[in-house]
N, C-alpha and C positions, 0 to 999 in steps of 0.2 A: 504493500500500500504506500509506503514511503517513496519507493521508486516511481510509482504511478503519479503521486502528487508532484514529484520533481519533474517528471516529463510534462505534465500539464503546465507548470510554471515556465519551463524552458520553451515550450512550443507556442504558448499564447499568454498574453497579458489579459487581465480582467477587462481593460479598456478595449482590446481587440475583440474579445468575445461579446462584450456589450454592443460594440459598434456593429458587428455582424448580425446580432439579434435585432437591433433597431432597423438596419437596412432591410433585412428580410421581412420584418413586420411591415415595413412600408411597401415592399414588393407585393405582399399579400393584399394589403389595402388597395394598392393601385389596380391590381387585376380585378378585385371585387368591385371597385368603384366603376371600372370600365364596363363591367358586365351587370351592373346593378339593374334589378327588375327582370332579368332574364329567367326563363324556366330552369328548374333544377338540372335538367340534362345538359343545358348549356353551361351552367355553373360548374358541373363536374368536369366538362371539357376544359373550362378555364383553369381549374386546379391542375389538371394534367399538363396543359400547355405551359403554365407557370413553372411547374416543377421540371418538366422535360427540358425547357430552355435554360432555366436559372440554376438548377441543381449542379450541373457539371462544373461551373466555375467555383461553386462553394466546395464541392468535393475536392477539387484541385487545390484550393487554398488550404483545406483541412489537412492534406497529406503530403503535398509536394515537397515540403522542407523537412519531413520526418527523417529522411536519409541523408540530408545535406548539412545539418547543423555542425556536426563534429568536423567534417571535412573543411568547412568554411572557417571554423574557429581553430583549426589545426590541433584538435584534441582527440582525434580518432584513435590514436594508439593507446591513450589513457583509457578511453571508453571501452576498448576491446579487452582491456585487462580485468574488467569487472566480471563477477560471476554471471554466466549465461552468455557473455559476449555480445557482439553486435546484433546477431539475428534475433535474440530475445528482445533487445532494445527496439529494433525496428518493428517487430510485431506488436510490442506494447504501445509504441507511438501511433501505429496505424489504428489500434483500438481506441486510443484517445481521440484521434482525428475523426474516426467513424462515429464516436459518441457525440462529438460536437456537431458533426454534419447532421445526425439524426435529430438532435434537439432543436437546431435552428430550422430545419425543415418543418418540424412540428409547429414552431412559432409562426412560420409563414402561412401554413394551412389554417392555424387557429385564427390568425388575423383576417384571412380571407373569409372564414366562416363567421366571424364576429360581424363583419360588414355585410355579408350576404347569407343570412341565416336560412334562406330558402333552400340552400344546398342540402340542408338536413332532410329534406323530403326524399332525397335519393337514398338515404340510409348511411350509417357510419361505415358499414362493411363495403358498400359500393365505393364510397370516397377512398377508403383505405386501399381497395383493390386498384382503383384508378391511379392513386398515388404510386402504388407499387410498380405499375407499368412504366413509370418515369424514372425508375432507379437504374436500369441497365446502362443508359447513356452516361450517367454520372460515374458509374463504376469504371467504364472504359476510359473516360477522360482522366479520372484519378489515377488509374493504373499506368496510362501513358506518361502522365506527369511524374509518377514515382520512378518509373524505369529511366526516364530522362534525367531525373535528379541524381539517381545512382550512377548513371553512365557519365554524367558531366561533373559530378561532385558539387553540384550547384543548385541552389533553390531557384534561381532565375531560369536555369536551363529547364527544370521541371515545369515551372509555370509557363514558359514560352512554348514548350512542346504541347502541353495540354490545351492551352488557349488557341494554338494554331489549328489543332484538330477541330475544336469547337467552332472557331470562327469560319473556317473553310466550309464546314457543313452548313452553316447559316447562309453564307454567300453563294455557295455552289451546292445546293441540296443533292446529296447522293452522288455527285459527279465523280468524286475521288474515293468516297467510302463504300459505294455500292451497297452490298447487303448489310454493311455496318452503319448505314445512315442513322444518325442520332435522333431525328425528330419524326420518326415514322408514326408514332402514336397520335400526334397532334396535327401534323401536316403530311399525310401519307403520300407516297409516290406509287404510281401504278406498277403492278407486277411484283410487289413486295408484300408478303403476308406478315402481319404484325407479330404473330407468334414466332415465326421463323426469324424475323429481325431481332426480337428480344433475345432469343436463344443464341444467335450469332454474337450479339453484343456481350452477353454473359460469358460465353466461351472465350471470346477474344480478351475480355477483361481478366478472366482467370489465368489464361496463358501469359498475359503481360505481367500480372502480379507475380506469377511463378518465375518469369524471366528476371524480374527485378530482384526477387529474393535470391535467385541463383547467382546473379552478378554480384550482389552484396556479399554473399557467402564466399565467392571467389576472391573478392577484394579483401575480405577478412582473413582468409587463409594466407594470402600473399603477404599481409602485414605481420602475421604471426610468424 
């Protein structure tokens, strides 16, 4: 528990966490205000669109620097000397980032719901299921950012790679990503089944996270 508290303090300040929560609360309010008075089915689409577009940058911010802090501060050799080594540290930091990502996503949905309570007519389970379909794009963008940060030993490198993937798919929908198009649930492309698209995204994210851990472990062995 002491190590976990230390990771939280190293990765985020209270000011950063509060700023993210406020920004995401405003995002939820903005989407709800734009869709105010719409029927419940449209409001559910609004939640999905909000999360599908905005969760990837949040996930990226939550984890991109998890693997870069010690490299940038030149304390990596000291960190690897601790019990459990760097792999345990990386896993713990990803858990911290994932928890922050989840909590702030809940804040955004809660803010949306507060301003557009008619969404409750769709039912909590339907809202949760809809929100769940927006998670795979965030996982892929976060995994790409993590791999890039491990490869470049740089927080900026991770952020840049993840934002490049996200931005290109906004500007050129599916042109470069194909079956891995990030926004299929909200702005679908012809000829791409949503279930297949989400499965490809999850598989690609898992493979990329695996590659990031493998590269991290290789770097760890090299230093030892």
